[in-house]
N, C-alpha and C positions, 0 to 999 in steps of 0.2 A: 526681621519681615520681606526676608532672604527666603525664610523655611517655608512662611506664609503664602508667599507666590508657589514657589518650591507644588507649596500643600493642595492649594489651587489647582496647577497644573497638573496634579496628579489626579485627585477628586473630580476634571473633565475627561484626564481622554479613562479612566471607570466608569466617569458618568454615558458617556458614547456607546463603549463597550455595552453598558445595562440597556442603554438604548435599541445600538442596533442587532446585538443578541436577544432581545425580549422582540425586539421584530422578525429576527429571521425563525427565532425558533417559533411563536407563533403562527405564524405562515405554516411550517410544516405539520406543528400540530392541528392547524387545522384545511390541509391536503388529507393527513391523514383519516383524521374524519370523517372527509366529505367522500372520500375513495378509501372507504373501509371494505375489508374484505368480509361478500356473506356464503362462497362454497370452498373449497375444497382448488379447486383451478385457478378460481382469485387469487387464493392465497398463495399457491406457489409463483403463478406465470405467470400471475394482472389477468385472469382470463384467455391472453391470448387475440388480442387483439389493438394490442397496441402500435402507434404505429414507428415507420423507422426511424421521421426528426427526434422524439421524445425516446425512443428508446435507446436510437443516438446517443441524444440528453445524458440519459438516466447510467447510459454505458460507463459514459464517460467519466461521471461526477463511480461512480461505483469504481473504475477502475484508478483513479487519482484520489489513491485512502491519502492520507496525513504522510505517511514513507513518500510519498511525491508532493505533496504542500508544501511538511513543514524540514524536513530531513534529508532532501534528495537537495538542496538548495546544499542545507549545511554542508554535506559529507564536502559538499563540492567546493564548501569556501574552506576546508579544511586540508579535504587533500588535492584539491588542484587538479591534474591532467587523472591520476589515479580516480577520481569519482567520477567521472565519465562513465566508467564499467557499469553504473544504475542504468546512466540516461543511454547509456546501446541496447544494453538485457533488454530494460521496460519498455523499449518504443519495438525494438524489433519484435519481441516475442511479443506486442498486440497483433503487428503485420500477420505475424502468424497464423496468434488465431483467429482472424479474423479470414486469411487464404484458405487455409486450410483443415482449419477442424470446423468454424461455425456453422455454415452451409451447409456440413453432410448430419450434426448435430442435430442441428435442428427438425435435420429433414428426416429421424431419426424418430425423431416427435416424443422424448421423452423428458418429468420432470429435474429428475435431478442425473448428474455422473454415475451413483451410484445404479443409478434407474439404469441409465444406457449398459452398467458390467454386469451391470446382472443380468439383463436381459440378453446382452451383446456374448454376454461367455455363458448363460445355458443356464446360472448357476447362484442360488439361496447362498452357498459361501461366498465366492466371489462376489454379490452383493453385499456379504456380510466385509469383509477384506475393506471394499469399497466406503462404507460409512465408515468405517475405522479409520479412514484416508483422511478420510474429507472432515471428519471433527477436529484430527491431527492436524488439519492446514493449516483447516478456519478458522481453529484455535490459535494458535500459531498468531494470525495473520491478524486477529479480532484482535490480539494481547498487547501492537504496535497502537490500535487506533482508539484505545479507552487511556491507550497510554498517551498520545497527542491531542487530547482528550486531556486528559490532566492537567498537562504542561499549559495548557492554554487557559482552564482554568486558573490555576497558580498564582501566575502572574499577572493578568490583567482582572480578576473577579480576587484581588489578593484570597487566595483559598490556599490549602494545600493541596497538595496532588492527589492525595488520597480520596477527598472530600472533591476534589471537580472531578474524579474517575466515573463517583455515584452517583451526582447531579450528571453526569452519561450518560451514565446507566439508566438511571429513569425516564430520563428523556428518547433513547432509543428504544427503550421498553414498549412506552409508548404507542410509536408509530408504525414502530413493527411489528406488534404483537396484532393490535384492531389494524390495522391495512392490510399487515401481509406483504406481497411480492403488489402486488396494488397499488396500496401506500406508499410502497418504498416508492413503489416506478415515480410515479407524481410529483415525490418528494424527491425525490436526487435531479430531476430537470428544476424546480426550485434551489436547489442546493450546490446545482454547476454552476448555476449564473450566480450567483453570491460567489463563492470560488473563486472563478475567475475574472469575475470584476474585484474581490479583492485580490490577485496575485498580483497583479494589468496593472493597473489604479501604481499603487506606487513607485515601480519596477521603472513606469513611466515616469512619474515625479524624479526619481531620486538619476533615469538617466538622463535626462534631461539638467539637474544639477550638476550631476557629476561630468558627461560630454555634452550636453546644448544639442542631442540628438534626439527626437521622442518614442525609437523604435528600442527599444531595450536592445535587443538582436544586433540592432548591427553598435551601437553605443558598445558593449559588449569589444566591440572591436576597432571604436574610434580614442582620435585622441582629447584630452583629458579640455576640460575649459576652460582651464587656468592663462592659455599662452606658452606653454613650454615647448607642446610643441611637444610633449612625450607622451604615449599611444598607453589608453587604460594598460595592457596585460603586461606591455614596459616596466610599466610603475611599478605591479606587484611583483612582478618577479627581482627587482628589484629590493621592497619591502621584506617580500620572505629573504631569501637572500641571506640582507644587513642582518637579521633574527637570526640564523644560522639553519632555518630554514631550506628544503629544495626548493627550486623553482617552480612559481606555484603552474607550470604551464610543460613542465617535465614528468615524468611518471617512476614512481620504484616499486611501484609491483613486478613480479617478474612476466616475462609474459605467456608462462602455460597459466600462471591467476588468473588474469587478466582475461584472457579466452574460455578458462573453469567457469567465473563470474556469470561473465555477460553471458554464456549459454543458457549455465543456469536457469538464471531470470529471465531469458525465454524459454522457453521448454516448461520450467513452471508457473511464466504468463498464462501458453497452452494451458496446462492440466489445469488451472486452478475454478474451480467449480464454481463460482461465485461471481464470474462474468461467463462462463460459460452460459448461468441457467438465464442470463437476462434474452439468447439468442433463444429461448421455448419462450419468448414472452411478446412476439408477433406472429401476424397467419400466415405466415408466404415465408420460406425458404432465400427468393430477392431479396423480399425487405428485410431479414437476417445479413444479406450481402450492401445493404443499407443502409445502414446503424449502424452494419462496422463501417464502413465506408467516410460516414459520417460522424461518429465516436474519435474514429483518429483522426479526423482533421480537427478535431475539437480539443483535441489530447492534446496534439501537437502546438498549438497553441497557449498551456504551460511551457513542455517540457524544450520548446525552444528558447524561454525567456528565463525557466532556472538556473545555467550555466552562465548569464548578462546576475540575474539576482543575486549569486554566489560571490560572483567579481567586485561587483555594487559593495554586498555587505560584506566581505575581507576587510579590505581597501578602507575602508570607514570605518571598519572598528579597532587596527591595528591606528589610524592616527590620531584619531580618540584617546588613545589609552597605551597603547604603546611607553612606557618609559615617564608618560604620567604621574604625579601628584598625587599619590587614591586620597589623600585630604580633600581635592579640586575638583576627581573623577564627575563625570555626571550625575544627574537624577536616575534615569533609567537603567546604568550601572548597578546601581544600588538598590532597586526594586528584584532586579537579576536577581540579583546576590540573598534577598531573603526566599528565592525559590531555593535555591545551592544547584542552582543550575550556573551559575557565578562564583568561583571562589576567590580570593586571596589572600596568599600567606603571604607576610614579606621578612623571606628568609633573611636578609641582611640589611635589613631594621631602616634603611636608608628615606624607607618611607614612598618610592618610588616603585611602580607598579613595573617590573621588568618581564618579560615576554619572547622569552628563548627558549629555539630549540634543547641545549640542551635541558634533561632533564635536575639536573641537582642546579642548577640553577631557578631553571622558569620560575615565575611565582604565582603564573594565574591560568586557572582553567577553565575554558567554556564549552558546555556543552554545543554539540552539532543541531543537537534541536531547536537549538530558541534562534540561530542566525536569520532566520526569516523574516521569526519575530520581531522579537528585535529592532533589524533592521530598519525600518522605518524611523524609531526612536533614535536610533544613531545617525542617523542620516536630518536631526531634526522634521523630522514630517509635519503637518496638522493631525492635534489628536485625533479626529473620524476619521484623515487614514490611517493612523494605527489599530482605531479599532476597526474600523471596520474589516484587516490585517485578520484580528481575533478570531470575527464571528466565521470570517473561508475559511479558513483550518478550523474550526466546529464544524464548516461542511464539509469537511473532507474526510473529517479524522468520522463527522455519522453517517455520512452520504453509504463509505465499506460497511463500518459497523453492525447496518441497519443490512445492509446482504451476504454478508457473512453467517448475522446471528437465523436468517433466514433456511441459506443451508441447509445450518443445523440444527432450525425444528426439521425440516422437509427429510434429509435422514432418520430426523430419529422418526417422527412420524409416519412419512407416505414408506420411505425403504425400508423403515425394520419393523416397526407395526404394522403397516397396514400389508408390505410384501413378505414378511419375513411370521411375526408371530400370530396375527389375527390377520388375514386376510379377510373377515364377511365385518369385517367393522364399516359402520355405521358412517356417512361422508361429516357426520355432526359432530360424532365421536373424536374422528379424526382429528377434523377443524378444531377441536380443545385439545386430540393433544399437544399438535402445532405449535397452541398458541404456549402450553404450558415448560413445555420445551422449549421455547423458545424465553421462558420464565430465568431454569434453568442456566441455560446456555447465557444469561444475561452477567447471571450472578460469578459463574465462572470465568468470564470477558471478564469481570470488573476485576476481580482477582488479582490474574493476571497482567490486569493493565496496575494493578501495584505491587507488581513484581512479578516486573521484565524481566526478560534476558540481554539486557544490550538494550542500546538507543532505540528512536522507531523504528529509521532504517535498515539498525542491522537484526532487526528480531522480523520485519517484516521479511528482509532477504532470507532465513532463517526458512518460509512455509514456504519464499516461491521449491526454494531447495526442496524440503517434500512432497510437493504436488511435483518438479521434476523427476524423479526419483520414484514417485506410486503410477499417477498417473497417464502421464504423458506419453508410458510407450505403448501402455493396457491401450490408451485409445488410438491413437497410430495403428499399432496394428489392427485391432479391435474393424476403424475405418476400412484401410488399404490391404487386408493381408486373409482373405479369409479362410485360410488355412490355419489361423489361426485361434489357438482353443481350451478352452477353461482351465486344466491344468498348467497349461502356462504361462495365462496372464494368473491366474491363481498368486504359484510361486514366483514370481517374476516381479508381484508387488511387494508382496511378505517380504523378499528378498532385497530391494531397495531402500521398501520406509525402515527395513531393520536398518538396513550401512547405513543409509540418512541420519535415524534418530544416536545412534550408538557415536555416528561421528560430532554429530552434532551437541548431545553431552555430554562427551569426556572434552572436549579443544574448547567449549566457546561456553560453558557453567562447568564446564571443572570434574564435575564425576569421576568416579572412578578411580580418579588422583587425588592429592594429600594438597594438591598446588596445579592450579591451571596452565595447562602446556604449553612452552613458548611456538613458536611459529619455525622452531628450527626439527619437528618432530611430527610437525602437519606431514602425512599422507600423498608424495610428488608434489611436494611444496604448495597447496593448494589449500586455501585458508577456509571455512567450516561454510560460507554466502557462497563459494565457490563446487562445496562436495556435490554437491547436489549431480552436477555432471559426469562425475563422477559412480554412485548409483544409478544414476539413469542407464545407464551405460553396462553395468552390472543387472543390470532390471533384463532390458533387448539383449542380451546374451545367456540368461534364467531363461527368459520367456522362449526363446525361441529354440532352445537348450532343452528343452521338455518338450516344447510342442514334437520334436519330430520323435520322438518315442513316445510321444501317444496317442489316440487316432484323435483320426476327423472330428470336426465341429457337426451335426445335424444337414441335410440338407438345406432344409429349412432357412437355418439360421449362413450357410450360406446364399442361400439364395437372397438373403438381407444383407448381406452384406452387397452385393453386388446393385442390388437395385437399389438403396443410398447414393452410389457412387455415382448414378445412371444420371448425366443431362435432363434429358428430353425428360419430359412431366417434370422438371424440376420446379415447378410453378406452385406447388402444391407440399405441403407438408405430408410425409406417409402415414399414418399409426397402424 
């Protein structure tokens, strides 16, 4: 009888998931058909006529990937204070992008970041290096998104992760290839609404449940609703220390590593090609500024809620399963076990789940990426809320994946084929090339989604490091230093990206060694996620040094640099 009830409940969650995911996917596909691109300008920059509000919502959805929706709260759940580096880095990075780069790049008026690099540095070699960097950044980033899609499908539609990745590939392929940036933009408006609703509803439910406060940001610092007079964070500190972990509100990372990761995420954000291209879709420079501000407000809603969600999930998980008999674990535990994202090994054969800091005694391994997805189930929220979170996570992953795939296809069709290989290609054939390159990009992204280098947020963090190491110095110097020339920019980008790639492959993936090097071997004590800061500084040093030894840029290039920084007349984009 009990098994029948549990099976019915599981099917109910699955049914709700099919309903909500089916409705949202139908909406995305319908929008893609309605907004399908008919020209290269519509494919690359949505025709350049998107309103600031729509672009702000689309930018927020593009920015808040699976890493933001799924992984950020998951990292904070397990790392506590140390996980805040992702929150600080990503939020600060968006502010940096909105204030320092977006308006100037919009005024320059190019479709893509490699296009800006190629024209600003008057060199097809610079453009080619920019294309390679864009592809490396985008493929590393999209691997995390496809992995996130696979995780959601794996649990809620009860298919294996690899099958989930393939399903996600097909959906993204349809609306990205058909609609281009025009279709993606309006799809992302819908996806923002879905993802923010899906993130906030369970957060509000659980905040009321645990603290009696309907505002999660306030519930995070409130007393528990059990009349014990204990604050939520004090209780979480106690639970953590009882299990041998560090206090939740205390950090264990070195100051140097915290600074390096935060900086890498910030400047990596400012160099992300899929976010930058969003500011080319509006009519005027002032619209780019408006949409940047709107996006920041919309992003803050989720980012300010994530620490509360992390604390709620961690507290509920420890209380629900730590030191409990394995035979009586809740149904959600069993379901996540089938995905391989929770594993239990009874080392002392006592039938109890020993979840402790001591690796030799610990019997439970929980993947960071499931905490947000499992949170409503752990808190025993209604089935429709559980399904809603699945739909929101898919919206977050698919929105960013689509934006990244567009960057990849534009880099190949516009920057490589149109600008370098065949300048006389017709618009129709360029559009065909863009769509074909999207298909290839989806297949490559799917492979990396099935074989990712780590959990979602860590994979994404590496993409930020690559962007920081390659694009950020070239863009900043290209906008604010008219003396910067092609020789310096090319040398800097190559040195930066190669250094970051080497460090990432060696210390994250274990290449060049028989075993993965440990933390004691990190350069300057900086993790792979933070090494983008070092590679970026190296890029700056090489760029400026080489620049001083080589000729000035042509006068007309220096005049363009002066022009894009002049506030007067900035109401219209210059082309």
